[in-house]
DSSP file (Angstrom, degrees, kcal/mol; ACC not computed):
  #  RESIDUE AA STRUCTURE BP1 BP2  ACC     N-H-->O    O-->H-N    N-H-->O    O-->H-N    TCO  KAPPA ALPHA  PHI   PSI    X-CA   Y-CA   Z-CA
    1    1 A V     >        0   0    0      0, 0.0     4,-2.3     0, 0.0     5,-0.2   0.000 360.0 360.0 360.0 -46.9    0.0    0.0    0.0
    2    2 A L  H  >  +     0   0    0      1,-0.2     4,-2.7     2,-0.2     5,-0.2   0.905 360.0  49.1 -64.8 -40.5    2.7    2.4    0.9
    3    3 A M  H  > S+     0   0    0      2,-0.2     4,-2.8     1,-0.2    -1,-0.2   0.893 110.9  50.5 -67.2 -38.0    4.8    1.7   -2.2
    4    4 A G  H  > S+     0   0    0      2,-0.2     4,-2.1     1,-0.2    -1,-0.2   0.905 112.3  47.0 -63.8 -41.0    1.7    2.1   -4.4
    5    5 A Y  H  X S+     0   0    0     -4,-2.3     4,-2.5     2,-0.2    -2,-0.2   0.914 112.6  49.5 -65.9 -42.9    1.0    5.5   -2.7
    6    6 A Y  H  X S+     0   0    0     -4,-2.7     4,-2.3     1,-0.2    -2,-0.2   0.926 111.1  49.3 -61.6 -45.1    4.6    6.5   -3.1
    7    7 A D  H  X S+     0   0    0     -4,-2.8     4,-1.3     1,-0.2    -1,-0.2   0.892 111.2  50.3 -62.0 -39.5    4.7    5.5   -6.7
    8    8 A H  H  < S+     0   0    0     -4,-2.1     4,-0.3     1,-0.2     3,-0.2   0.920 110.3  49.3 -63.8 -44.4    1.4    7.5   -7.3
    9    9 A I  H >< S+     0   0    0     -4,-2.5     3,-1.3     1,-0.2    -2,-0.2   0.893 106.9  55.9 -62.9 -41.0    2.9   10.6   -5.6
   10   10 A I  H 3< S+     0   0    0     -4,-2.3    -1,-0.2     1,-0.3    -2,-0.2   0.851 108.2  48.3 -61.2 -34.7    6.1   10.5   -7.6
   11   11 A H  T 3< S+     0   0    0     -4,-1.3    -1,-0.3    -3,-0.2    -2,-0.2   0.390  86.7 109.6 -91.4   4.4    4.1   10.5  -10.9
   12   12 A L  S <  S-     0   0    0     -3,-1.3     5,-0.0    -4,-0.3    -3,-0.0  -0.484  76.0-103.5 -76.8 151.1    1.8   13.5   -9.9
   13   13 A P    >>  -     0   0    0      0, 0.0     3,-1.2     0, 0.0     4,-0.8  -0.287  28.0-110.5 -71.0 160.9    2.3   16.8  -11.7
   14   14 A Y  H 3> S+     0   0    0      1,-0.3     4,-1.8     2,-0.2     3,-0.4   0.813 114.4  67.9 -61.1 -31.3    4.1   19.7  -10.0
   15   15 A S  H 3> S+     0   0    0      1,-0.2     4,-1.3     2,-0.2    -1,-0.3   0.812  92.2  61.4 -61.6 -28.8    0.8   21.6   -9.9
   16   16 A F  H <4 S+     0   0    0     -3,-1.2     4,-0.3     1,-0.2     3,-0.3   0.932 107.8  42.4 -61.0 -45.4   -0.4   19.0   -7.4
   17   17 A F  H >< S+     0   0    0     -4,-0.8     3,-0.7    -3,-0.4    -2,-0.2   0.793 109.5  58.6 -73.9 -28.0    2.3   19.9   -4.9
   18   18 A G  H 3< S+     0   0    0     -4,-1.8    -1,-0.2     1,-0.2    -2,-0.2   0.784 106.3  48.4 -70.6 -26.5    1.9   23.6   -5.6
   19   19 A S  T 3< S+     0   0    0     -4,-1.3     2,-0.3    -3,-0.3    -1,-0.2   0.463 110.6  58.2 -93.1  -1.1   -1.7   23.5   -4.4
   20   20 A R  S <  S-     0   0    0     -3,-0.7     2,-0.2    -4,-0.3     3,-0.0  -0.898  82.2-112.9-128.0 156.7   -1.0   21.6   -1.2
   21   21 A R    >>  -     0   0    0     -2,-0.3     4,-1.0     1,-0.1     3,-0.8  -0.497  29.8-116.4 -81.6 157.8    1.1   22.1    1.8
   22   22 A V  H 3> S+     0   0    0      1,-0.2     4,-1.9     2,-0.2     3,-0.3   0.880 114.0  60.1 -60.6 -38.6    4.0   19.8    2.5
   23   23 A G  H 3> S+     0   0    0      1,-0.2     4,-2.5     2,-0.2    -1,-0.2   0.779  94.8  63.2 -63.2 -28.0    2.4   18.5    5.7
   24   24 A D  H <> S+     0   0    0     -3,-0.8     4,-1.5     2,-0.2    -1,-0.2   0.934 107.5  41.0 -63.1 -46.0   -0.6   17.2    3.7
   25   25 A V  H  X S+     0   0    0     -4,-1.0     4,-1.6    -3,-0.3    -2,-0.2   0.917 116.6  49.0 -69.0 -43.4    1.4   14.7    1.8
   26   26 A L  H  X S+     0   0    0     -4,-1.9     4,-2.4     1,-0.2    -2,-0.2   0.871 106.8  56.4 -65.1 -36.3    3.5   13.7    4.8
   27   27 A T  H  X S+     0   0    0     -4,-2.5     4,-2.7     1,-0.2    -1,-0.2   0.887 103.7  54.2 -62.8 -38.4    0.4   13.3    6.9
   28   28 A R  H  X S+     0   0    0     -4,-1.5     4,-2.3     2,-0.2    -1,-0.2   0.918 109.2  47.9 -61.1 -43.4   -0.9   10.8    4.4
   29   29 A F  H  X S+     0   0    0     -4,-1.6     4,-2.3     2,-0.2    -2,-0.2   0.922 112.3  48.9 -63.1 -43.5    2.3    8.7    4.7
   30   30 A Q  H  X S+     0   0    0     -4,-2.4     4,-2.4     1,-0.2    -2,-0.2   0.895 110.4  50.9 -64.5 -39.8    2.1    8.8    8.5
   31   31 A D  H  X S+     0   0    0     -4,-2.7     4,-2.3     2,-0.2    -1,-0.2   0.910 110.0  49.7 -63.3 -41.9   -1.5    7.8    8.4
   32   32 A A  H  X S+     0   0    0     -4,-2.3     4,-2.3     1,-0.2    -2,-0.2   0.893 111.1  49.6 -64.3 -39.3   -0.7    4.8    6.1
   33   33 A M  H  X S+     0   0    0     -4,-2.3     4,-2.5     2,-0.2    -2,-0.2   0.897 109.5  51.9 -65.5 -39.9    2.1    3.8    8.4
   34   34 A T  H  X S+     0   0    0     -4,-2.4     4,-2.3     2,-0.2    -2,-0.2   0.923 110.3  48.0 -62.2 -44.5   -0.2    4.0   11.5
   35   35 A I  H  X S+     0   0    0     -4,-2.3     4,-2.4     1,-0.2    -2,-0.2   0.914 111.6  50.3 -62.8 -42.8   -2.7    1.8    9.8
   36   36 A K  H  X S+     0   0    0     -4,-2.3     4,-2.3     1,-0.2    -2,-0.2   0.912 110.9  49.1 -61.4 -42.7    0.0   -0.7    8.8
   37   37 A N  H  X S+     0   0    0     -4,-2.5     4,-2.6     2,-0.2    -1,-0.2   0.881 110.1  51.0 -65.6 -38.5    1.3   -0.8   12.4
   38   38 A V  H  X S+     0   0    0     -4,-2.3     4,-2.6     2,-0.2     5,-0.2   0.943 111.6  47.0 -64.4 -47.1   -2.2   -1.4   13.8
   39   39 A F  H  X S+     0   0    0     -4,-2.4     4,-2.3     1,-0.2    -2,-0.2   0.896 113.0  50.1 -62.2 -39.5   -2.8   -4.3   11.4
   40   40 A T  H  X S+     0   0    0     -4,-2.3     4,-2.4    -5,-0.2    -2,-0.2   0.939 113.1  44.5 -64.3 -47.2    0.6   -5.8   12.2
   41   41 A S  H  X S+     0   0    0     -4,-2.6     4,-2.3     1,-0.2    -2,-0.2   0.881 114.2  49.6 -67.8 -37.1    0.1   -5.6   16.0
   42   42 A V  H  X S+     0   0    0     -4,-2.6     4,-2.5    -5,-0.2    -1,-0.2   0.909 111.5  49.6 -66.9 -41.1   -3.5   -6.9   15.8
   43   43 A S  H  X S+     0   0    0     -4,-2.3     4,-2.2    -5,-0.2    -2,-0.2   0.928 112.9  46.0 -63.4 -45.7   -2.4   -9.8   13.6
   44   44 A I  H  X S+     0   0    0     -4,-2.4     4,-2.4     1,-0.2    -2,-0.2   0.918 113.5  49.6 -63.8 -43.2    0.5  -10.7   15.9
   45   45 A S  H  X S+     0   0    0     -4,-2.3     4,-2.6     1,-0.2    -2,-0.2   0.897 110.0  51.2 -62.8 -41.1   -1.8  -10.4   19.0
   46   46 A L  H  X S+     0   0    0     -4,-2.5     4,-2.4     2,-0.2     5,-0.2   0.920 110.9  47.5 -63.6 -44.9   -4.4  -12.6   17.3
   47   47 A V  H  X S+     0   0    0     -4,-2.2     4,-2.4     1,-0.2    -2,-0.2   0.917 113.4  48.4 -63.0 -43.5   -1.9  -15.4   16.5
   48   48 A M  H  X S+     0   0    0     -4,-2.4     4,-2.6     2,-0.2    -2,-0.2   0.916 111.9  49.1 -63.5 -43.3   -0.5  -15.3   20.0
   49   49 A D  H  X S+     0   0    0     -4,-2.6     4,-2.2     2,-0.2    -2,-0.2   0.912 112.7  46.8 -63.9 -43.5   -3.9  -15.4   21.6
   50   50 A I  H  X S+     0   0    0     -4,-2.4     4,-2.4     2,-0.2     5,-0.2   0.924 113.2  49.2 -65.1 -43.7   -5.0  -18.4   19.5
   51   51 A T  H  X S+     0   0    0     -4,-2.4     4,-2.5    -5,-0.2     5,-0.2   0.928 112.5  47.2 -61.0 -46.1   -1.8  -20.2   20.2
   52   52 A L  H  X S+     0   0    0     -4,-2.6     4,-2.5     1,-0.2    -1,-0.2   0.882 111.5  51.8 -64.1 -38.2   -2.0  -19.7   23.9
   53   53 A S  H  X S+     0   0    0     -4,-2.2     4,-2.3    -5,-0.2    -2,-0.2   0.914 111.1  46.6 -64.9 -43.2   -5.7  -20.8   23.9
   54   54 A V  H  X S+     0   0    0     -4,-2.4     4,-2.4     2,-0.2    -2,-0.2   0.927 113.8  47.7 -66.0 -44.6   -4.9  -24.0   22.1
   55   55 A I  H  X S+     0   0    0     -4,-2.5     4,-2.4     1,-0.2    -2,-0.2   0.919 112.9  49.0 -62.6 -42.8   -2.0  -24.8   24.3
   56   56 A S  H  X S+     0   0    0     -4,-2.5     4,-2.7     1,-0.2    -1,-0.2   0.895 110.4  51.1 -63.6 -39.8   -4.0  -24.1   27.4
   57   57 A A  H  X S+     0   0    0     -4,-2.3     4,-2.6     2,-0.2    -1,-0.2   0.907 110.4  48.7 -64.6 -41.4   -6.9  -26.2   26.2
   58   58 A V  H  X S+     0   0    0     -4,-2.4     4,-2.2     2,-0.2    -2,-0.2   0.920 112.9  47.6 -64.7 -43.4   -4.5  -29.1   25.5
   59   59 A V  H  X S+     0   0    0     -4,-2.4     4,-2.1     2,-0.2    -2,-0.2   0.925 113.3  47.8 -63.5 -44.4   -3.0  -28.8   29.0
   60   60 A L  H  X S+     0   0    0     -4,-2.7     4,-3.2     1,-0.2     8,-0.3   0.905 111.0  51.1 -63.9 -41.0   -6.4  -28.6   30.6
   61   61 A W  H  < S+     0   0    0     -4,-2.6    -1,-0.2     1,-0.2    -2,-0.2   0.899 110.6  49.9 -61.5 -40.1   -7.6  -31.6   28.6
   62   62 A T  H  < S+     0   0    0     -4,-2.2    -1,-0.2    -5,-0.2    -2,-0.2   0.879 117.4  39.7 -65.8 -38.4   -4.5  -33.6   29.8
   63   63 A I  H  < S-     0   0    0     -4,-2.1     2,-0.3     1,-0.2    -2,-0.2   0.926 136.3  -3.3 -78.5 -46.7   -5.0  -32.6   33.4
   64   64 A N     X  -     0   0    0     -4,-3.2     4,-1.8    -5,-0.2    -1,-0.2  -0.819  50.8-169.6-156.4 106.2   -8.8  -33.0   33.7
   65   65 A Q  H  > S+     0   0    0     -2,-0.3     4,-2.4     1,-0.2     5,-0.2   0.858  91.0  55.7 -66.6 -35.7  -11.2  -33.8   30.8
   66   66 A S  H  > S+     0   0    0      1,-0.2     4,-2.1     2,-0.2    -1,-0.2   0.929 108.6  46.7 -63.8 -44.8  -14.3  -33.0   32.8
   67   67 A L  H  > S+     0   0    0      1,-0.2     4,-2.3     2,-0.2    -1,-0.2   0.878 110.8  53.8 -64.8 -37.0  -13.1  -29.5   33.6
   68   68 A F  H  X S+     0   0    0     -4,-1.8     4,-2.6    -8,-0.3    -2,-0.2   0.921 108.2  49.1 -62.0 -44.1  -12.2  -29.0   30.0
   69   69 A L  H  X S+     0   0    0     -4,-2.4     4,-2.4     2,-0.2    -2,-0.2   0.872 109.8  51.7 -65.7 -36.5  -15.7  -30.0   28.9
   70   70 A I  H  X S+     0   0    0     -4,-2.1     4,-2.5     2,-0.2    -1,-0.2   0.920 110.4  49.5 -63.3 -42.8  -17.2  -27.5   31.4
   71   71 A L  H  X S+     0   0    0     -4,-2.3     4,-2.4     2,-0.2    -2,-0.2   0.921 110.2  49.6 -61.6 -45.0  -14.9  -24.8   30.0
   72   72 A V  H  X S+     0   0    0     -4,-2.6     4,-2.4     1,-0.2    -1,-0.2   0.918 111.2  50.1 -61.4 -43.2  -16.0  -25.6   26.4
   73   73 A F  H  X S+     0   0    0     -4,-2.4     4,-2.6     1,-0.2     5,-0.2   0.920 110.8  49.1 -60.6 -44.2  -19.6  -25.5   27.4
   74   74 A M  H  X S+     0   0    0     -4,-2.5     4,-2.3     1,-0.2    -1,-0.2   0.879 110.9  49.9 -64.9 -37.5  -19.1  -22.1   29.2
   75   75 A V  H  < S+     0   0    0     -4,-2.4    -1,-0.2     2,-0.2    -2,-0.2   0.907 112.5  47.2 -67.2 -41.1  -17.4  -20.7   26.1
   76   76 A I  H  < S+     0   0    0     -4,-2.4    -2,-0.2     1,-0.2    -1,-0.2   0.917 114.8  45.7 -66.3 -43.0  -20.1  -21.9   23.8
   77   77 A V  H  <        0   0    0     -4,-2.6    -2,-0.2     1,-0.3    -1,-0.2   0.882 360.0 360.0 -67.9 -38.5  -22.9  -20.5   26.0
   78   78 A N     <        0   0    0     -4,-2.3    -1,-0.3    -5,-0.2    -2,-0.2   0.494 360.0 360.0 -74.5 360.0  -21.2  -17.2   26.6
């Protein structure tokens, strides 16, 4: 996304830059970086949460199947 935006900006005519402030173009880049960082952190967090949940479920199943089934029921109901 950022490279596409950068490529688009490079090919714009000079009149585009004359009608806008420098901060307008830079703000767009910063906004795109912020969005990329949010998606990256959410993706990493999601993978970590799912991995931890699966590992915890396996450990709980190994220790006590009845308690695991109660947990599964509570998760489904909730």
